[in-house]
N, C-alpha and C positions, 0 to 999 in steps of 0.2 A: 828943373822944372817939377820933377815928380818928388822930390824931398820938400820942395817947398807945400805943394796940396798933401803929403803926410801930414806936414804939421799942423796946415791950415785945420784937417780934417781932425788930429788930433786934439788941436785948441776947438772947436765948435763940440766936439764930443764930452768935453772937458766941461768947458760953460753950461751947457745943455743937463749936464749931469750936475751940476751943483746950481742951477736953476730949479732944477726937481725938486731937491733937498730941502732948498729954500721953501718951495709952494707949501710940501710937506708940515713944515714946523708952523705955517701963519697962520693955518686956520687950526689949532689947537686954542679950547677956552684957556681963556688969558694972555690971550695974541702970544704962542707960546713962551709963558713963563716957565720955568721947569714947575713943580709940585711943590718944593720946598722953599718956594715963592711967592704960594700965591695962598692970601690970608685966609684962613677956615671960618665960615660962616655959616656951616651945614644945617646946625640944630635950628637953626631961628626960620631958616625957607624952612623945613619939615615942618616947624610947628606952624606958619601960616599956610602949605598947602595945605595941610591936615585940617586947620580949624574953615579954610573953603570946600573944603570936602563933605564935610560933616554939613557946613551951612548949605548947600545944594545939594545934599540927601535930606532935608527937612524942605526944602521947596518941591518935591517931589512927590505926585500925587500917591496915595495908597492903592488905587486901584489898579490893575494892569492895562496897558496900552493895547488897544484892538484898531492897528493899522488897517484891515477890513470893514471897519465901521458902517461907511456910506458906500461901498460898494455891494454890500450882500442886499438881496431882498427881505425883507421881513416873513417869515413864514404865516402863510394863511389856515385859517381854517378850512374844511371841507365842506363845502357847501351843502344844501339839501339833497340837493338833486347828483351829486359823485359819491361812486364807490371809491373808499377810503382803502382796498385792497386790491385795487389795481395799479 
């Protein structure tokens, strides 16, 4: 009986090790293909990304954004009866 459980534990450990190794390759870009099997298309994508980045920069306003604009009270000039040195 001991031998049966030892063989069963060994088979289970081997099956889990194989499943973990398979899961590590499943999430790779290209579905686990090797680098020499993936077609090279990088320059086209880089040009498209650069063009999109440049067009996004053109759409930005020239002045910096002030996130506290609505939260601050407008500074008021001192009235005739107030002492500005206090």
